[in-house]
C-alpha positions, 0 to 999 in steps of 0.5 A: 535679389531686389524686393518688389515694390509691393514688399517695400510699400508693406515695409513702409506701412509697417514703419509708419504705424510702429507709432500706433502699436497695434500688433494685429495690423502689423500681423496682418501686414507681415503676413501680406508681406510673406505672402508675396515673397513666398508665393509661387505661379505654378503652370501645369503641363497636361495632355494625353499620352506622349503629346511631347509634354516632358520635352515642352518642359525641357525646352521651356527651361532650357535644361534637360530636366524632365526624361523624354522617351519613345516608348516610356511614359512619366507617372510621378508629376515634376515641379520645376523651380529655381534654385541656385544649384541643381537639386532633386527633391523626392516628396511623399504625403504621410498621415498627419495622424488625425482629421487633417490632410496629409503632411509632406515629407520631403527627401532631398537626393544627393547633387548631380550635375545639371546634365545628369539630372535627367537620369536621375529623375527618370529613376522616380518619375517613369513608368519603366523605373517606378512602375504604378508608383512603387516608391510612393512618390506624390511628386519630384522637385526639380531645382535649377538656375535659370531666369525664366523660373526666378520671377517665380514661376513653377512649370509642372510636368504632369503625368502622361499614363493613361492619358486625360481619363485615366486616374492620373487625369483625374489627379490632374484635374483635381490639381487645378484649383492649385494651379495659375495657368494651364498648357494643354499639350496636343501633337499636330497629328490630329485635331482635338479629341473629345477627352481634351475638349472637356478637359479644358471646359472644365479648366477654364471653371477653376483656372484663371488662364488656360492656354493650348500648345500644338507641338511637333509643328515641325513633324507635321506640315499640315500643322496650320491646319490643325491648329485651325480646326483645333481653334474652331473646336475651341469656339464651337465649345465656347472656351477662350484660349489661345493656341500656340504652334511650337517645334521643342526641337528646333527649339532645343537646338535653338538653345544648344547653337544659340541661334536666334532665327531658330529660336523664332522659328520654334514659336517658343517667344510667343508662349513666352510672352504668354508666360510673361504677360498674362501669367506672371503679370496677372499674378503680379498684379493680383498681388499688387491689389491684394497689397494695396487692399491690406494696406488700404485697410490698415491706414483706414482703420487708423484713420477712422480713429484719428478722425473720431478723436479729432471730431471729440477733441474739436467739439467736446459738445457733442462727445456723447453723440459720438460715444454712442455712435461708436458704442453702437458700431463697437457692439456691432464689430462684437458681435462679428465675433461670437459663434452666434454671428450671421456669417458664423451661421452661414458658413456653418450651415453652408459647410454642412449643406455642401457636404449634404450635396457633394457626398450625394453627387458622389454616391449618385455618379458612382451608383450610375457606374456600378448600374451600367458595369452590371449591365455590361457583365450580365449582356456580356457573357463570361465576364474573364473574357472581358474583364481588361477591358470592362476593369479599364472601363471602370476605372476610367469612369470612376476617375471621371466622376471622382474629378468632376465631383472635386472640381464641382466641391472647390466652386462650391467652395468659393462660392460659399466664401463670397456668401460669408463675405457679404455679411462684412463689406459689398466689395466680396473680392475683395475681402476673400482669402486665398483658397487653393484646395489641394489635389486629391490623391484619393484615388491612389490609396484605392486598392486595385480592381481585380476580379477573385479567382474562381473555380476554372473552366478548361477541357478536363474539367468539361470532359469530367462534367461530360462524362458525369452527365453521359454516365446517367444517361447511359445508365438510365435509359439503358437500365429501361432498355433491359425491361424490353429486352435490350443490353443496358449498353445500346444505341438508345442509352448511348445517344441518351448519355450524348444529348445528358453529357451535352446538355450537363456541359451547358448547364455547368458552364452556364452556373459558371458563367453566373457565378464569375459575372456575380464575383465581377459585380462584387469586384465592381462594387467593392471597388467603387465604395472604396473610391466613394470612402475615399473621395468623400474623405478628401472632400470633407477633409478639403471643406473642412480647410475651406471651413477654418480658413474663412473661419480664421480670417473673418475672425481676424477682421473681426477682431482688428475692426473690433479693437480700432473701435474699442481705440476710438471709443476710448480715445472718445471718452478720454477727450472728456476729460483732457485739459485745454492745452492737451486738446490743443495739443491733439488738435495739432497733431492729428492733422499731421498724422492724418496727412502722413497716412493719407499720403501713404494711401495715395503712394500705395495706390500707385502700386496699381495700374492706370486704366488707360495703360494697364500693359504699361504699368506692369512691374518690370520685375515680373516681365523683363525677368521672364526671358529665354536663357539659354545658359 
């Protein structure tokens, strides 16, 4: 496959700067090149239970890769990407053995034909064949030969078990920072629900491209009215997202028959155009901007050094002044490398503050959930009768709180990166590294919410308790009756026995219910504490990763700047001792070197689109490769 223009520009720059022997700058460009070739454009397909996500993915890639059943939900994410031959890989997470995040363990499966791939995937991702993910799979990767994926597109079919408010929904929410685009799938049977709108609010804060897909338009004649209602909900919520009405069934029929008219009727061409222009096109534009910035930064350091050398060679009498300026600049650059540098303090203090704020926010949310659950337990009577509904509510609320906390932590981490960048340059975004926090799987490590079995309260226990109370009543009142000449068993003692028996049953029932309520509260607290522990650790791991990434990124920038200034300073000092012949030679060489580097900069700037025709300047490789492939 032909290299993109950005990678070719980096190769040209590497060849141009080779004579200057700057391995640090060359390493920076090689990292940028590797990032260009390895970067994938990830699209998350999300939605409530049984909304047609898996069939949408199959129709989009024109291949049966995700299992589709009427009554079986997806329990594990499926990542569909390009491969020359159909392939299936299971990915599990293993403990890294330290404080770092879990490491991925990949398990390639035997090759299967494309038409059998869906059945092979179903054995690992469906709730029926892998209930509660007993296989311990993080996600499944499927590779297929499709042009739509060859441009670097990855389509992720997310779990549908429980919907957006479930534990799986929380995992999907935490995966938003890793996505380049999100497609919210909802069928045309009804307008948007509150959980869907809340998910969209979170998604637009973390993901650059969010679109809504209205599926099953072939089943609901009133889908256009539903679409207008949904657009109204989006406007009311302040969510800027395009909405596409599609029919995966019609699209699949078009794939099988090769009918272009059916393909147009399915609505998929508009969705593909969105992925081509807004997703792949924007990702390509961001990659170009990053490439141009790296090349300009590298060549700019060399140009600054050459201009300092030219000034020193041309005006020897001003060399000492130039040396003083370079010495001051070099000392400032060297100070950026020290642990006492201001940006280091900003980073360390910022991470410490973030850890405290995020931990407090998480604990506050969990305490509120615990308080509400305990109030419900106290007011709800016997918790064993409502435990299924109560535990489901607690799990949903905890999952929602955990995902919201993770989203907030990600936003604050990006804000901190911008604050650190201000110590280096005014152009904050140009200097920021790519911060993609990995999806949190903390809730998957939490033990199931269960209430411990307590003493039973069945008919036999009720009868025994009543008999014990009645016996005492008959005995006491019978003994009193004998004092006035009545028999031990008389109407008064029998009545008293019945009354005391009923009271004993009532008291025992209240005692058992109180005990069960206490057990339910303990179970809820234990579950919430477990979630707080696991999610808190994930948040701390994420922030430590951000801290390391920012520290390494800005330390590398400081080292590059320091070395460039040191080279310029050494050159200026050598110019004092240079002979007239050497000075004249360098004065004739420097303009040519400057012209070569400046010409390279001008050439690299053409990678960016012109302001008046951004859409027309997009690289064809990222746009035209994304076409519906029926083969």
